[in-house]
matplotlib code that plots the C-alpha trace (Angstrom):
import matplotlib.pyplot as plt

x = [-37.5, -37.3, -37.6, -39.1, -36.7, -38.6, -38.1, -34.4, -33.8, -35.9, -33.7, -34.1, -35.7, -33.1, -35.4, -37.5, -34.4, -33.0, -36.3, -36.4, -32.9, -34.1, -36.9, -34.4, -32.4, -35.5, -36.4, -33.0, -33.7, -32.2, -33.9, -33.9, -34.7, -36.6, -36.1, -36.1, -39.7, -42.3, -44.7, -46.4, -46.8, -50.2, -52.4, -55.8, -57.7, -60.5, -63.5, -61.9, -61.1, -64.6, -66.0, -63.9, -65.1, -68.7, -68.2, -67.0, -70.3, -71.0, -72.5, -71.6, -68.7, -68.9, -66.7, -67.2, -67.1, -63.6, -63.5, -64.5, -67.5, -69.4, -69.7, -65.9, -65.2, -67.7, -65.9, -62.5, -64.1, -65.5, -62.0, -60.7, -63.5, -63.2, -59.4, -58.3, -61.4, -61.2, -64.3, -63.6, -66.4, -66.4, -66.5, -62.9, -61.8, -60.7, -60.1, -57.0, -55.3, -52.8, -51.0, -48.7, -51.7, -52.5, -49.0, -49.1, -52.3, -51.0, -47.9, -49.9, -52.3, -49.5, -46.3, -45.3, -42.2, -40.1, -41.5, -39.3, -40.6, -38.8, -38.3, -36.2, -33.1, -33.5, -37.0, -39.1, -37.5, -40.7, -41.7, -38.7, -39.3, -42.9, -41.9, -39.3, -41.7, -44.0, -41.2, -40.5, -37.2, -36.6, -34.8, -33.5, -33.0, -30.2, -31.3, -29.4, -30.0, -30.6, -33.7, -34.7, -33.9, -36.9, -37.5, -37.9, -38.6, -35.0, -33.8, -36.8, -36.2, -32.5, -33.3, -36.3, -36.1, -38.2, -39.7, -40.7, -44.3, -44.7, -43.2, -43.6, -43.5, -43.6, -44.5, -43.7, -40.9, -39.8, -36.9, -36.2, -39.4, -39.3, -42.1, -42.0, -42.9, -46.4, -45.4, -42.7, -45.2, -47.5, -44.7, -43.6, -47.1, -47.8, -44.5, -45.0, -48.6, -47.4, -44.9, -47.7, -46.6, -48.7, -48.3, -48.4, -48.2, -47.6, -49.4, -49.3, -47.8, -49.6, -51.7, -48.6, -46.9, -46.5, -49.3, -48.4, -47.8, -51.5, -52.4, -53.6, -53.0, -50.4, -51.9, -52.8, -51.7, -55.4, -55.5, -53.3, -53.9, -57.2, -55.8, -53.1, -53.1, -53.0, -51.9, -52.8, -53.2, -54.7, -51.3, -49.5, -51.9, -54.4, -51.8, -53.2, -50.1, -51.1, -54.7, -53.6, -55.9, -55.3, -56.9, -56.3, -57.7, -57.9, -59.0, -62.1, -60.3, -58.6, -61.7, -62.9, -59.4, -58.6, -61.7, -60.8, -57.3, -58.3, -60.8, -58.3, -55.4, -57.2, -61.0, -61.3, -59.7, -60.7, -64.4, -64.3, -61.3, -63.2, -66.2, -64.1, -62.2, -65.5, -64.8, -61.7, -63.7, -65.6, -64.7, -63.2, -61.0, -59.8, -59.1, -57.0, -55.1, -54.3, -53.1, -50.8, -49.4, -48.5, -46.9, -44.7, -43.4, -42.2, -40.6, -38.9, -37.3, -35.9, -34.4, -32.9, -31.5, -30.0, -28.3, -27.0, -25.4, -23.9, -22.6, -24.4, -25.5, -29.1, -28.6, -32.4, -34.7, -37.9, -41.3, -43.5, -43.8, -41.7, -38.2, -34.8, -32.2, -28.8, -25.2, -22.8, -19.8, -17.6, -17.8, -15.8, -18.4, -20.7, -24.4, -24.9, -22.0, -23.1, -26.7, -25.5, -23.1, -25.5, -28.0, -25.6, -23.5, -25.9, -29.3, -30.5, -32.4, -32.0, -32.2, -29.3, -29.4, -28.8, -32.5, -33.3, -31.1, -27.4, -27.1, -26.4, -26.6, -23.3, -23.3, -26.9, -29.1, -32.9, -34.2, -37.9, -39.2, -42.5, -41.4, -42.5, -40.6, -38.9, -37.8, -36.6, -34.7, -33.1, -32.1, -30.4, -28.4, -27.3, -26.5, -24.4, -22.4, -21.9, -20.7, -18.4, -16.8, -16.0, -13.7]
y = [-14.7, -10.9, -8.7, -5.3, -2.4, -0.6, -3.7, -3.9, -0.2, 0.2, 1.2, -0.1, 2.1, 1.9, 3.1, -0.1, -2.3, -1.0, -1.3, -5.0, -5.4, -3.7, -6.2, -9.0, -7.6, -7.3, -10.9, -11.9, -10.2, -6.8, -3.5, -1.0, 2.7, 2.9, 6.4, 5.5, 5.3, 8.0, 6.0, 7.7, 5.6, 7.0, 4.8, 5.8, 8.5, 7.7, 6.1, 4.8, 1.3, 1.0, 2.1, -0.6, -3.3, -2.2, -2.6, -6.2, -7.5, -9.9, -7.3, -7.4, -5.2, -4.6, -2.4, 1.3, 3.6, 4.0, 7.5, 6.4, 6.6, 9.9, 10.4, 10.2, 12.5, 15.0, 14.7, 15.5, 18.5, 19.7, 19.6, 21.9, 24.3, 24.3, 24.2, 26.2, 28.2, 26.6, 25.3, 21.9, 20.1, 16.5, 15.3, 16.7, 14.4, 10.8, 8.4, 6.3, 3.2, 5.4, 8.4, 6.1, 5.2, 8.9, 9.7, 6.9, 8.2, 11.7, 10.6, 8.3, 11.1, 13.5, 11.7, 9.7, 8.8, 11.9, 14.1, 15.8, 16.1, 18.5, 17.7, 19.1, 17.2, 15.8, 14.3, 11.2, 8.4, 6.6, 9.7, 9.3, 5.6, 6.4, 8.9, 6.6, 3.7, 5.7, 6.6, 10.1, 11.6, 13.0, 16.4, 17.0, 20.5, 20.6, 22.6, 23.9, 25.3, 28.8, 27.5, 25.4, 22.3, 23.2, 24.1, 27.8, 29.7, 30.5, 26.9, 25.5, 27.7, 26.9, 23.2, 23.7, 22.0, 22.2, 18.8, 19.8, 18.7, 18.7, 19.7, 17.7, 19.7, 18.4, 20.8, 19.8, 17.7, 14.2, 13.9, 17.5, 18.3, 21.9, 23.8, 26.1, 29.6, 30.3, 33.3, 31.3, 28.5, 31.0, 32.1, 28.5, 27.5, 30.6, 30.3, 26.5, 27.2, 30.0, 27.5, 24.9, 22.4, 20.4, 21.1, 18.1, 19.0, 16.5, 17.8, 14.5, 16.2, 19.6, 19.1, 18.5, 21.7, 24.5, 27.1, 30.7, 33.3, 34.0, 30.3, 29.8, 26.3, 25.8, 26.9, 24.5, 25.1, 25.1, 28.6, 29.8, 27.3, 25.6, 23.5, 22.0, 18.3, 17.7, 14.4, 13.7, 10.9, 9.4, 7.9, 10.8, 13.3, 10.6, 8.0, 5.3, 4.1, 0.5, 1.3, 2.4, 5.3, 8.6, 11.1, 13.2, 16.6, 17.0, 19.7, 19.2, 18.3, 15.2, 13.7, 11.4, 10.1, 9.7, 7.6, 5.4, 4.8, 4.2, 1.6, -0.2, 0.0, -0.6, -0.9, 1.0, 1.6, -0.8, -0.5, -1.1, 1.2, 4.0, 3.4, 3.5, 6.6, 8.6, 8.5, 10.6, 13.7, 13.8, 16.7, 14.2, 12.6, 16.0, 17.3, 14.2, 14.6, 18.2, 17.3, 14.7, 17.4, 19.5, 16.4, 16.0, 19.5, 18.5, 15.4, 17.5, 19.5, 16.3, 15.3, 18.8, 19.2, 15.8, 16.3, 19.6, 17.9, 15.3, 18.1, 16.8, 19.9, 20.5, 23.2, 23.9, 23.1, 21.4, 23.2, 20.3, 16.5, 14.6, 14.5, 16.1, 16.1, 16.3, 16.5, 13.6, 15.0, 15.4, 11.7, 10.8, 8.2, 8.3, 8.2, 4.5, 3.4, 5.6, 4.2, 0.6, 0.9, 2.9, 0.1, -2.8, -1.2, 1.1, -0.3, 3.0, 2.8, 5.9, 6.5, 7.4, 10.4, 8.0, 7.4, 11.0, 12.2, 12.8, 16.3, 15.4, 11.6, 10.8, 13.6, 13.7, 11.4, 11.5, 11.0, 10.4, 11.7, 10.0, 7.5, 7.8, 10.1, 7.2, 5.6, 8.9, 9.7, 6.3, 6.7, 10.0, 8.6, 5.6, 7.8, 10.1, 7.1, 5.8, 9.1, 9.6, 6.2, 7.2, 9.8]
z = [-41.7, -41.6, -38.5, -39.1, -39.1, -36.3, -34.1, -35.0, -34.2, -31.1, -28.1, -24.5, -21.9, -19.2, -16.4, -16.9, -17.1, -13.9, -12.2, -13.2, -11.7, -8.6, -8.2, -8.6, -5.7, -3.6, -4.4, -3.2, 0.1, -0.5, 0.2, -2.7, -2.6, -5.9, -7.1, -10.8, -12.0, -12.3, -10.2, -7.3, -4.2, -3.3, -5.6, -6.9, -5.0, -2.6, -4.1, -7.2, -5.9, -4.6, -7.9, -9.6, -7.3, -8.0, -11.7, -11.2, -9.9, -12.8, -15.1, -18.8, -19.7, -23.4, -25.5, -25.0, -28.0, -29.4, -28.1, -24.6, -22.3, -22.9, -19.1, -18.7, -21.6, -20.0, -16.7, -18.3, -20.1, -16.8, -15.2, -17.9, -17.3, -13.5, -13.2, -16.2, -17.3, -20.8, -22.5, -24.2, -26.1, -24.8, -28.4, -28.8, -26.0, -26.7, -23.9, -24.4, -22.9, -21.0, -22.2, -24.2, -26.5, -26.7, -27.8, -30.3, -31.8, -31.9, -33.8, -36.1, -37.0, -38.0, -39.0, -42.1, -44.0, -44.7, -41.9, -39.3, -35.8, -33.4, -29.8, -26.9, -25.8, -23.2, -23.6, -23.0, -25.0, -26.1, -28.1, -30.3, -30.9, -31.9, -34.5, -36.0, -36.0, -38.3, -40.6, -39.3, -38.3, -34.9, -34.9, -31.4, -30.2, -27.6, -24.5, -21.5, -18.0, -19.4, -21.2, -18.2, -20.4, -22.5, -26.1, -26.9, -30.1, -30.8, -30.4, -32.3, -35.3, -35.4, -36.0, -38.2, -41.6, -44.8, -43.7, -40.2, -39.8, -36.0, -32.7, -29.4, -26.2, -22.6, -19.8, -17.1, -18.6, -18.1, -17.2, -15.9, -14.0, -15.5, -17.2, -20.2, -19.1, -20.4, -22.5, -24.2, -24.8, -26.5, -28.8, -29.6, -30.6, -32.6, -34.6, -35.2, -36.4, -38.7, -40.2, -40.8, -38.2, -35.7, -32.0, -29.7, -26.1, -23.4, -20.3, -18.4, -15.3, -15.7, -12.6, -10.6, -11.6, -9.0, -9.1, -9.7, -7.0, -6.8, -6.4, -10.0, -11.4, -14.1, -17.5, -20.3, -23.9, -24.8, -23.5, -26.3, -29.1, -29.7, -32.6, -30.3, -29.5, -25.8, -24.3, -20.6, -18.2, -15.1, -14.1, -12.4, -10.7, -10.0, -9.1, -11.4, -13.3, -13.7, -14.6, -18.0, -18.8, -20.4, -22.8, -25.9, -26.7, -30.4, -32.9, -34.9, -38.1, -36.5, -34.8, -37.5, -38.4, -34.7, -34.1, -37.1, -35.9, -32.3, -33.2, -35.4, -33.0, -29.6, -30.1, -26.9, -23.5, -20.7, -19.9, -16.2, -15.8, -17.5, -15.3, -12.1, -13.3, -13.0, -9.3, -9.8, -10.2, -7.0, -4.6, -2.1, -4.8, -6.2, -2.7, -2.0, -5.3, -4.5, -1.0, -2.7, -5.0, -1.9, -0.4, -3.5, -3.1, 0.4, -1.1, -3.7, -0.9, 0.6, -2.7, -3.5, 0.0, -0.1, -3.5, -2.2, 0.8, -1.5, -3.8, -6.9, -8.6, -9.8, -12.5, -12.8, -9.9, -11.0, -10.6, -11.7, -12.2, -9.6, -11.2, -10.5, -13.2, -11.5, -12.7, -11.8, -13.7, -10.6, -9.8, -12.8, -13.9, -16.9, -16.0, -17.0, -14.8, -12.0, -12.0, -12.4, -9.5, -7.3, -7.7, -7.1, -4.4, -2.6, -3.5, -4.9, -8.3, -10.5, -14.3, -16.5, -18.8, -21.7, -21.8, -22.6, -25.4, -26.3, -25.0, -21.4, -21.7, -19.9, -17.3, -15.9, -13.9, -13.2, -9.7, -9.1, -5.8, -6.2, -3.6, 0.1, 2.4, 4.3, 1.1, -0.4, 2.8, 2.9, -0.7, -0.2, 2.8, 0.7, -2.3, 0.0, 1.2, -2.3, -3.7, -0.7, -1.3, -4.8, -3.4]

ax = plt.figure().add_subplot(projection="3d")
ax.plot(x, y, z, "-o")
ax.set_aspect("equal")
plt.show()
């Protein structure tokens, strides 16, 4: 019997594999500082658990519309208006089963065999797999510290081909935690649009990005491009990773097709999760999430100061998400070996650069500072001892 090409060619996600090994070590009695996954330790904001319990009172929980509960779509639209000053019609918002489902729909809507899709290198690995699963070809644009490990207009145009149909941007980025300067984001979207390409912008971590000097929240691509596709999530800012809920913002021309694909792929996102998520938008819940963002900045400092003491360089300091991308070249180990040994010998879980693209695959490692302060501090102490033992 034949196995589909996409199944044969799919690559492992090392962050998840290492996390599975970390859990095995814990089950054996070990204590692991888990600095590998982008999973905040906060959990859902106040009121959400109570709202979920209230939905599970025996009432029927039928399918919602494929695009999601109207009240939740309106709540997301209200967030764009209050936080960014951008008016979004709720009908342009589609609730998805996590940002992963949103990314899948965005790629499914725009990519077919023969299409090229431009992404920065490094980038989130699952995006590459989705493009290839739909017959597209990923064109990676190698980045460097000078561009903050982000795509810019110059790099984008250098790798552009006659078959380029879309670009995928992530600001802030996984794995680097860096944002694209807004004026550069404007230029990228304008140039891609002029060339007839879709713009898919991953803003999953946008609400965790640092505000500007005047305290203004990080700016959404919707300010500059109303035909952009925005992917976002309840997982990171709202701390609801396992709840599997996200959203897409789509231009008018994609709404009917998106609804058709969504109902065929997923029917709808979880009804009780959608109902509970309405509690994310109360003043109390939003204030709690903002306090958590500030706490993550403090945790970032612990990570950056710790890596500096260990003399593991961070070429570009992050300004969003909760990741640090650091250089392990001086250790003499490649990133996969470094992470494997750090886990087995020091009980510190990290993610090798091999997950994120070839440009810095062997020399860089991702650290997630979404863990608690005690776990993060313990992890830095163990990492220091591990690197010191390497000589």
